[in-house]
C-alpha positions, 0 to 999 in steps of 0.5 A: 474797426475804428482807430481810437483817440483818447483825448479825455482830460485834454484841453482844446485845441489838443483833441482837434490836433490829435484828430487832425494828425490821425486824419493826415496819416490816413484820410480814409480811416474810421475814428472814434475820439473820446473826449470829456468836454462839450467844447471839444465835441463842437470843435472836432465836429466843426473841423472834420465836417469841414473836411467832408467827414460824417460825424455821430456823437454819443454821450454817456455819463459826461463823456463823449464818443465822436464817431468819424468816417468818410 
C-alpha cells in the first residue's frame, strides 16, 4: 500500500520538498502525491524521475494523483 502525501493547496516548491522528505526517509517506498496544479505535477515528476523513480499521473476534476515507485 502506498503512502499518501496531500499537497493540495500548497505552492511549489513545497510539494516537491514534501515528496523529497518522504523519499529520503524511505527510498523504496511507493507514494501517491495529491496536488492541484499542473506546475506541481511537472516539478515532482522531474524531481523523482531524476532520482530513478517511475511516475504515473492521473487527473480527475482538476486534481492530480502522482503515483511514484522504484
